[in-house]
N, C-alpha and C positions, 0 to 999 in steps of 0.2 A: 559531440558528447553532450548529453543533457546536463543542465545546471540546476542547482537547488539551493534553497535557503530554509533553515529550520527555525521555527519560532515556537517556544513552549507557551502555554496559556498564561503563565505568570508575567510574560513580557507584553509590551504593547502589541496589539494585533497588526499583522502585516498581511497584505494581500497583493497578489500580482495583478489584480484587476482582470484576471482570466477566469476560466471556468472553475467551478468548485466541485469536488468529489468528496462526499462524506464517507469515511471508512469507519464502520462500527466494529469494535472488537468485543466479543463476548466469550464466556467460558463454554464451549470451545468452537468458535466460528468467526468468520469475517464476512462482512458484506460491504460492497462499494456501490454507492448510489450517486450518479448513474455509473454504470460499468462500461460505458463507451462515451468517449469525448473526442473532440477534434484536436489536432496537434497544436502545440504552443504552450503558453503558460497555464498551469493547472495548480489550484490550491487544494491540497489534500488536508481535510479537516479530520483528524483521527480522534475518535471518542472511545475511551475504554468503559464500556457498559458492563464489564465483568466484575467479579468479586476479587480477582487476583491481578497481579502485575502482568502486563503484556508488552510486546514490542512490535514494531512494524518495519519490515524490510521490503523494498521494491526492487525487482530484478527485470532486466531485459534478457533476450536470448532464449526465450521459451516459446513453445507452441501452446495455444489455448487447450486446456484440458490435460496438459502434460503432468504426470505424477512423478515426483522426485523420490528417489530412494532415501531411506533414513539410515544414518550411521550414528551410533551413540545417542540415540533419541532426538537427533536434529536432522533437518533436511540436508542432503548433500547438494550444495549449490556450486560445486567446483567448476562446472562449465558455463555458469551464468555470469552476467555482468551486474554487480551490485550498483544500483543507481544511488540509493541512500537508505538510511535507517534512522529510526527513533527508538531509543532504548528506554527501559524502565518507565513505562506509562502506567501510573498508579490508577487503581480503581476510581472511577468518576472523574478522571482527569481528561483534558483535551490537549492535543498537540497539533501543530500545523507544520506542514512541509510544502514548500513552494517549489515546483519542478517545471522544467521546460522539456516536454517530451516530444519526440519524433513519432511518426506513425509506426505502429507495431503492437505487439502483445506484451503486457507487463504482468509479472507474477507478484502478488502482494501476500506476504506471510508473516506469521508470528513464529519465530524459530527458536523460542525458548525450549528447553528439553521437554519433549513429549507433546508440545502444543501443535506443531505441524501434523504430527501423526494422528491427533485427535480432531483434525478438520479445520485448522486455522489457516486457510489459504483461499484466495480468489484471484480472478484475472480482471484486468482493465484493458480494454481495447482502445487504442488511439488511432484515429483515422486521419487521412489527409483531406481536410474539408469538413463539412458538417457531420456531426456524429450520427450514427444510426438512430432511428426512432426507437424509444424505449417502449416496451409493451405495457 
């Protein structure tokens, strides 16, 4: 089971000493750089570059490119495994989530009402060994 630690920017910085993935949240999209890393400790640095509040949820149990159905304006994540989440990330704020991830595909979304439906999702691939070369 993956383990995690959450640190908000108001706290002293915490790092796993592992790989870093920067997750940019905008109105309405998410990008993860890089989007492929090797398994182990990963520092997710979450930056809300949007004008409104967002959240970040990370799930396992998905296939790359899988589209979730929406119910009541949020993604239906019933059959997925929630790894962790960070709620209420204010505009211009940064949060950090330290996770230990096994090889697989992980879905990263903002699941506030209407946000997933407007394109706030991306995937991060975790490999066993060196991550694929980024284009």
